[in-house]
N, C-alpha and C positions, 0 to 999 in steps of 0.2 A: 509717957514715952522713955526709951531707954538711951536718947542722945546719939544713936547711930543713924546713919543715911542708907536708905534702900539704894542699891546700884543696878540691881537687876532682879528679875522676878521669874521664876520658873514654875511651870504647870506639876513637874515630877519631882520626887525629892532626889533620886540619882541625879539628874541633871544639876540640880542645885550642889550636889555634893561634890561633882567634878569642879565646878566652878570654885567651891571652897578650898578644895585641894590647889587648884592653879593659884588662888589669891596666897594660900599658904606658903607655896615655893616662891612667891616673891615677896615674901617676907611681910605682907599686908594683914593684920590681924582682923578677922571678919567672923561673923556669927550668921546663923540661919534662923530668920522667924518663920513662924509657921509650919514648921518642919513636923512636930509631932502630929498637930492636928491632920495634916495632908497624909501623913503616914498611916494613920487610923482610918479616916476616912477620905481617900482620894478625891470622893466626888465634890467636896468643899473646896477643891481647888482654886476653881473659879470665883468662887461666893468670898472667899477670904483674901483674894489677890493673888494667889500661888505662894511658893515657898521664896521668900525673899533672902536675899544675899546683902548683909547690911556691914557696913565699915564706919569708922570714924570720919567725921566729916572731912578733915584735914587730909584725908586717904583716898576720897573719893573718886578724884581725879585719876590718880595714879591705878585704883581698881579698876576703872572704866576702861583706862588704856590696856590693861593687862590682860583683861577679858574679851576686849575685842582685838585684840593682835593676830594677825593672819600667820598661823604656823605651819601653812602647808608646804612651803617650800623646804622647811626642816623634815616632815613627814616622805617628802620627795626624794632628800638624800639619803634617808634612812632605807628607804626602799630599795635604791640603786645601789646599796653597800650588800644587800642579801643575795646570794649567790644563787645564780639560776641554773636549773637543771638539777635538782637533787638527786642522789644515788637511786631512790625508788622510782624515779621516773625512766629508767634505763635498765633493760633487762641484762641481769648478772651475766646470762648464758650465752646470749647472741648480740646483744647491744641493741636491741630494737627498741623504738620507743612507743610501737603500738601495744599498749598495754590495757587490761581492763580489772576494774576491782570485782572482786567476787565476794559476796557476802553470805554467809553460810547459813544465816539465821534464816534465809528465805527457803533453802532446801529442807530444813528441820520442820519448818512449818508446812511445807507440803507433804511430806513424810508422815506427819501427824494426823493429816485427813485419812489416811489408810492404815496406820498402825494407832490403835488407841492409846499409845505410852508416851509418856512425856520424853522427848529427845532433847538434851540439852548440848546443842551444838552451836557454838558461839565463835565469833573470829571472823577475820577479814583476809582475805588473800589477794595478791596480785598475780595475775594471768598473763603471760606473753601470747598474743595472739600469732606472732611469728613461730616460734619453736614449741610452744606449748608449756613451758614449765612454769610452777607455781612457786611462790614464797610469800612469807608475812612480810608486811609493809614495815618498814623503820619507823620507829617511834621516837620522835625527837629531833 
């Protein structure tokens, strides 16, 4: 044995790595057991007991408390800070909110049924159903 205590076990490596990051942010030193075997052969997860998050025995109680803490109130606060009504949700021409997203790849695929040449038409546009204007959506 390595002298560490298992505080939680996960079926997937990524979930265990999230817990590892959470404990690291709380200054609790920890490690993962069975990470490599499950990373290579994920079907063995149940057989070996999952990816185990292990800490020193004296930090086990603090680790369990950190991993079981409910952070949903913080998420609600962050969500409330995001401004509603992004600029791409309003037509710059008439101010309407009746918009539709047009993906031009579909039109290219339909045209290639009739024309046996590859048509490389990519991109997305936003169309206002009220005034008919088109524009590229804002990214970022």
